[in-house]
N, CA, C and O of each residue as an XYZ file, in Angstrom:
484
protein
N     164.036    166.778    101.676
C     163.792    166.867    100.605
C     163.662    167.615     99.675
O     163.424    168.784     99.978
N     163.763    167.263     98.174
C     164.015    167.869     96.906
C     162.999    168.400     96.740
O     161.960    168.219     97.374
N     163.293    169.515     95.381
C     161.804    169.833     95.299
C     160.796    168.875     94.093
O     159.630    168.495     94.200
N     161.639    168.718     93.130
C     160.819    167.478     92.811
C     159.993    166.349     93.494
O     159.030    165.849     92.912
N     160.425    165.912     94.876
C     159.925    164.860     95.297
C     158.747    165.504     96.186
O     157.741    164.903     96.565
N     159.042    166.711     96.417
C     157.437    167.565     97.241
C     156.563    167.860     96.140
O     155.344    167.792     96.302
N     157.149    168.235     94.857
C     156.133    168.526     93.733
C     155.346    167.066     93.670
O     154.119    166.975     93.629
N     156.131    166.095     93.668
C     155.565    164.763     93.155
C     154.269    163.955     94.555
O     153.460    163.028     94.596
N     154.706    164.859     95.326
C     153.939    164.520     96.510
C     152.505    165.072     96.640
O     151.466    164.564     97.063
N     152.758    166.104     96.208
C     151.824    167.320     96.509
C     151.316    166.995     95.397
O     150.188    167.488     95.430
N     151.516    166.207     93.953
C     150.582    165.805     93.244
C     149.873    164.788     93.283
O     148.744    164.818     92.793
N     150.436    163.524     93.944
C     150.043    162.609     93.837
C     148.503    162.601     95.556
O     147.623    161.780     95.814
N     148.763    163.439     96.008
C     147.745    163.954     97.116
C     146.808    165.073     97.024
O     145.939    165.140     97.893
N     146.844    165.865     96.207
C     146.214    166.783     95.395
C     144.571    167.000     96.239
O     144.013    167.901     96.865
N     144.270    165.680     95.834
C     142.053    166.034     96.112
C     142.492    165.130     97.466
O     141.632    164.277     97.685
N     143.298    165.103     98.167
C     143.025    164.912     99.319
C     142.501    166.039    100.858
O     142.906    167.194    100.726
N     141.953    165.856    101.757
C     141.906    166.764    102.864
C     142.869    167.382    103.399
O     143.864    166.763    103.777
N     142.721    169.128    103.573
C     143.880    169.636    103.917
C     144.629    169.256    105.400
O     144.059    168.819    106.400
N     145.412    169.416    105.313
C     145.615    169.483    107.197
C     146.413    170.843    107.477
O     147.193    171.089    106.557
N     146.420    171.498    108.189
C     146.845    173.032    108.592
C     147.236    172.903    110.071
O     146.652    172.152    110.852
N     148.400    173.793    110.434
C     148.886    173.723    111.682
C     148.008    174.239    112.977
O     147.607    175.400    112.900
N     147.713    173.581    114.011
C     146.442    173.758    115.010
C     147.207    174.720    115.639
O     148.085    174.307    116.398
N     147.004    176.495    115.422
C     147.912    177.190    116.510
C     147.317    177.190    118.011
O     147.760    177.640    119.068
N     146.157    176.515    117.679
C     145.249    176.693    119.357
C     145.849    175.828    120.125
O     146.201    176.071    121.280
N     146.090    174.199    119.225
C     146.991    173.268    120.395
C     148.636    174.128    120.465
O     149.199    174.260    121.551
N     149.126    174.543    119.442
C     150.162    175.000    119.771
C     150.622    176.076    120.946
O     151.592    176.292    121.672
N     149.551    176.512    120.721
C     149.565    177.948    122.248
C     149.883    176.842    123.411
O     150.955    176.808    124.014
N     148.695    175.859    123.658
C     148.353    175.683    124.888
C     149.590    174.728    125.134
O     149.947    174.681    126.311
N     150.535    173.715    123.956
C     151.369    173.090    124.570
C     152.804    174.299    124.637
O     153.610    174.176    125.560
N     152.982    175.354    123.646
C     153.852    176.381    124.623
C     153.727    176.943    125.711
O     154.642    177.292    126.456
N     152.279    177.101    125.921
C     152.122    177.619    127.233
C     152.761    176.625    128.136
O     153.809    176.992    128.667
N     152.336    175.479    128.395
C     152.804    174.829    129.254
C     154.117    174.193    129.645
O     154.544    173.747    130.710
N     154.820    174.346    127.920
C     156.426    174.226    128.431
C     157.253    175.353    128.771
O     158.205    175.442    129.546
N     156.598    176.333    127.907
C     157.295    177.671    127.760
C     159.039    177.621    127.783
O     159.801    177.848    128.722
N     159.382    177.165    126.128
C     160.600    176.609    126.154
C     161.040    178.529    125.494
O     160.344    179.543    125.439
N     162.130    178.320    125.208
C     162.690    179.868    124.643
C     162.791    180.053    123.371
O     163.048    181.132    122.837
N     162.603    179.051    122.841
C     162.217    179.099    120.978
C     161.475    177.842    120.509
O     161.594    176.726    121.015
N     160.893    178.090    119.740
C     159.944    176.683    118.863
C     159.715    177.205    117.727
O     159.550    178.404    117.499
N     159.694    176.138    116.814
C     159.448    176.306    115.219
C     158.251    175.193    114.637
O     157.908    174.142    115.179
N     157.738    175.793    113.347
C     157.182    174.964    113.187
C     157.518    174.560    111.616
O     158.574    174.916    111.093
N     156.621    173.862    110.986
C     157.141    173.298    109.547
C     155.903    172.091    109.550
O     155.021    171.796    110.357
N     156.451    171.396    107.791
C     155.702    170.157    107.788
C     156.755    169.440    107.582
O     157.730    169.676    106.868
N     156.329    167.853    108.758
C     157.485    167.234    108.833
C     157.745    166.315    107.836
O     156.821    165.722    107.279
N     158.964    166.125    107.538
C     159.357    165.778    106.465
C     159.929    166.100    105.378
O     160.464    165.396    104.521
N     159.727    167.696    105.490
C     160.027    169.045    104.557
C     160.429    169.885    105.537
O     159.738    170.900    105.629
N     161.313    169.786    106.285
C     161.209    170.847    107.358
C     162.423    172.067    106.426
O     162.164    173.265    106.303
N     163.058    171.737    106.152
C     164.062    172.361    105.352
C     163.465    173.609    104.668
O     163.877    174.755    104.854
N     162.350    173.223    103.777
C     161.221    174.341    103.038
C     160.633    175.235    103.815
O     160.670    176.462    103.730
N     160.039    174.496    104.646
C     158.409    174.948    105.443
C     159.076    175.251    106.899
O     158.175    175.086    107.721
N     159.835    175.486    107.312
C     159.777    175.738    108.924
C     160.452    177.104    109.229
O     161.333    177.845    108.793
N     159.845    177.043    109.892
C     159.996    178.749    110.496
C     159.713    179.370    112.189
O     158.681    179.115    112.810
N     160.760    180.144    112.696
C     160.124    180.054    113.984
C     159.167    181.082    114.345
O     159.018    182.202    113.857
N     158.321    180.296    115.623
C     157.028    180.859    115.828
C     157.568    181.458    117.381
O     157.068    182.529    117.726
N     158.476    180.865    118.238
C     158.288    181.160    119.286
C     159.480    182.083    120.444
O     160.196    181.249    120.999
N     159.715    183.092    120.757
C     161.400    183.186    121.165
C     160.942    184.111    122.078
O     160.051    184.948    121.933
N     161.961    183.770    123.476
C     161.732    184.469    124.474
C     160.091    184.637    125.071
O     159.508    185.717    125.165
N     159.500    183.247    125.454
C     158.000    183.600    125.815
C     157.294    184.411    124.914
O     156.396    184.956    125.556
N     157.260    184.786    123.637
C     156.185    185.613    122.750
C     155.999    185.202    121.870
O     156.906    184.404    121.634
N     155.164    185.232    120.948
C     154.847    184.585    119.285
C     156.011    185.861    118.479
O     156.271    187.049    118.668
N     156.443    184.814    117.561
C     157.330    185.600    116.503
C     156.094    185.730    115.111
O     155.362    184.771    114.868
N     156.033    186.726    114.487
C     155.165    186.972    113.438
C     156.097    187.042    112.064
O     155.707    186.682    110.954
N     157.032    187.427    112.284
C     158.050    187.686    111.044
C     158.940    186.501    110.594
O     160.053    186.723    110.119
N     158.644    185.725    110.683
C     159.501    184.110    110.333
C     158.670    183.472    109.211
O     157.532    183.040    109.398
N     159.361    183.438    107.941
C     158.416    182.261    107.255
C     158.255    181.084    107.666
O     159.170    180.355    108.050
N     157.012    180.775    107.620
C     157.078    179.008    107.565
C     155.413    178.720    106.462
O     154.678    179.647    106.121
N     155.242    177.652    106.205
C     154.018    176.983    105.189
C     153.812    176.218    106.199
O     154.812    175.786    106.771
N     152.652    175.888    106.634
C     151.836    175.316    107.482
C     150.795    174.578    107.056
O     150.206    174.120    108.036
N     150.180    174.176    105.793
C     149.608    173.324    105.154
C     150.067    172.288    104.174
O     151.006    172.411    103.387
N     148.990    170.867    104.381
C     149.166    170.377    103.181
C     148.385    168.914    103.020
O     147.728    168.416    103.934
N     148.546    168.365    101.834
C     147.567    167.294    101.569
C     148.485    166.177    101.844
O     148.012    165.122    101.422
N     149.328    166.080    102.257
C     150.498    164.830    102.069
C     150.837    165.119    103.627
O     150.195    164.605    104.544
N     151.846    165.944    103.799
C     152.536    165.776    104.967
C     152.203    166.612    106.141
O     151.396    167.537    106.051
N     153.060    166.175    107.695
C     151.983    166.506    108.868
C     152.751    167.987    109.169
O     153.920    168.287    108.929
N     151.575    168.885    109.837
C     152.691    170.024    110.622
C     153.210    169.806    111.514
O     152.697    168.825    112.051
N     153.700    170.036    111.839
C     154.949    170.065    113.305
C     155.145    171.386    114.110
O     155.457    172.530    113.781
N     154.829    170.759    115.341
C     155.379    171.890    116.572
C     156.858    171.531    116.567
O     156.925    170.303    116.609
N     158.101    172.085    116.532
C     159.220    172.097    116.861
C     159.792    172.543    118.075
O     159.942    173.750    118.265
N     160.131    171.697    118.926
C     161.051    172.129    120.406
C     162.177    171.304    121.108
O     161.944    170.298    121.778
N     163.070    171.679    120.950
C     164.362    171.272    121.265
C     164.156    169.773    120.613
O     163.861    168.702    121.143
N     164.473    170.188    119.051
C     164.375    169.123    118.126
C     163.762    167.916    118.508
O     164.344    166.833    118.463
N     161.601    168.207    119.207
C     161.535    167.296    119.075
C     160.221    167.390    118.441
O     159.384    168.080    119.023
N     159.914    166.841    117.398
C     158.506    167.202    116.696
C     157.470    166.572    117.147
O     157.418    165.373    117.424
N     156.542    167.433    117.242
C     155.161    167.376    117.493
C     154.209    167.423    116.717
O     154.220    168.343    115.898
N     153.038    166.432    116.705
C     152.343    166.755    115.721
C     151.275    167.908    116.119
O     150.765    168.042    117.231
N     151.072    168.619    115.107
C     150.197    169.594    115.888
C     149.568    170.110    114.317
O     150.201    170.669    113.422
N     148.347    169.779    114.328
C     147.693    169.784    113.409
C     146.242    169.131    113.278
O     145.938    167.999    113.657
N     144.914    170.621    112.306
C     143.803    170.052    112.442
C     143.273    170.121    110.753
O     143.954    170.720    109.919
N     141.909    169.390    110.374
C     141.224    169.506    108.991
C     141.648    171.208    109.304
O     141.732    171.889    110.326
N     141.839    171.438    107.946
C     141.506    173.035    107.473
C     140.300    173.510    106.959
O     140.094    174.666    106.589
N     139.505    172.577    106.947
C     138.026    172.696    106.631
C     137.050    172.995    107.672
O     136.007    173.633    107.527
N     137.713    172.220    109.225
C     137.122    172.385    110.331
C     137.371    173.584    111.157
O     136.734    173.811    112.186
N     138.532    174.535    110.583
C     138.651    175.612    111.489
C     139.289    176.916    110.663
O     139.613    176.605    109.517
N     139.461    177.888    110.904
C     139.760    179.395    109.767
C     141.322    178.853    109.515
O     141.885    179.516    108.643
N     141.924    178.069    109.940
C     143.354    177.966    110.128
C     143.946    177.680    108.139
O     143.386    176.840    107.434
N     144.722    178.277    107.795
C     145.561    177.858    106.465
C     147.063    178.039    106.609
O     147.736    178.200    107.627
N     147.384    177.977    105.448
C     148.992    177.910    105.301
C     149.102    179.211    105.405
O     150.168    179.341    106.006
N     148.599    180.462    105.165
C     149.039    181.928    106.113
C     148.619    182.298    106.949
O     148.543    183.525    106.891
N     148.197    181.837    107.939
C     148.032    181.969    109.554
C     149.173    181.959    110.044
O     150.096    181.201    109.746
N     149.159    182.960    110.965
C     149.894    183.142    111.904
C     149.581    184.194    112.835
O     149.193    185.355    112.702
N     149.982    183.138    114.242
C     148.879    183.917    115.496
C     147.510    184.274    115.444
O     147.375    185.495    115.369
N     146.627    183.748    115.455
C     145.422    184.172    114.993
C     144.849    184.167    116.694
O     145.382    183.431    117.524
N     143.575    185.197    117.082
C     143.342    185.732    117.696
C     142.900    184.809    118.856
O     142.801    185.183    120.025
N     142.656    183.618    118.424
C     141.982    182.382    119.000
C     143.225    181.517    119.948
O     142.972    180.478    120.559
N     144.307    182.041    119.928
C     145.948    181.019    119.365
C     146.639    182.090    120.836
O     147.160    181.696    121.879
N     146.364    183.527    120.355
C     147.127    184.631    121.486
C     146.258    184.438    122.847
O     146.688    184.479    124.000
N     144.593    184.164    122.305
C     143.898    184.192    123.748
C     144.470    183.215    124.973
O     144.800    183.454    126.134
N     144.429    181.903    124.101
C     145.118    181.120    125.092
C     146.463    181.560    125.382
O     146.493    181.764    126.595
N     147.230    181.729    125.033
C     148.859    182.222    125.769
C     148.632    183.414    126.710
O     149.514    183.906    127.415
N     146.857    183.985    126.621
C     147.076    185.070    127.726
C     145.774    184.690    128.952
O     145.398    185.527    129.773
N     145.344    183.608    128.885
C     144.643    183.171    129.967
C     145.520    182.868    131.206
O     146.636    182.358    131.311
N     144.636    183.356    132.111
C     145.208    183.313    133.320
C     145.793    181.814    133.838
O     144.883    181.018    133.604
N     146.809    181.179    134.378
C     146.931    180.149    134.622
C     146.126    179.472    135.597
O     146.142    178.242    135.643
N     145.371    180.202    136.440
C     144.587    179.052    137.341
C     142.942    179.146    136.501
O     141.795    178.874    136.857
N     143.374    179.518    135.622
C     141.648    179.469    134.793
C     141.816    177.755    134.627
O     142.891    177.297    134.240
N     140.588    176.806    134.975
C     141.011    175.818    134.736
C     139.615    175.348    133.897
O     138.902    174.411    134.257
N     139.308    176.413    132.392
C     137.992    176.197    131.362
C     138.325    174.407    131.330
O     139.137    173.748    131.979
N     137.246    173.970    130.213
C     137.502    172.939    129.991
C     137.688    172.755    128.627
O     138.136    171.805    127.984
N     137.015    174.461    128.131
C     136.712    174.782    126.101
C     137.716    175.688    126.058
O     137.657    176.848    126.467
N     139.001    174.928    125.361
C     140.347    176.054    124.890
C     139.796    176.519    123.657
O     139.769    177.733    123.458
N     139.259    175.558    122.620
C     138.991    175.817    121.411
C     137.973    177.247    121.290
O     136.750    177.113    121.305
N     138.521    178.402    121.188
C     137.928    179.384    120.733
C     137.436    179.546    119.784
O     136.900    180.628    119.543
């Protein structure tokens, strides 16, 4: 998507509720699938927002990502599969600048034998 279209979409939706990347859900998916690499970004705007968040079984914190929008859907990308992975920004502490919060890291470090029902920390 070109920059003018992205700006127009942002302006058209600027008073709508903000979606942000759900790091806890991403941690659950990554833990389950254990891919070699994963990225995160905004669907329909991955060229400008996507970056690596997982490599070789470890969180990546030094890659650029922009993961919040009023119009685009945050996604986790594994092997070219885009998986919707978002929550409402006003319901969690996550925002566009969040990168691997403690709650998501805790999910990654859970004992696989732990069958806890409550994953949202």
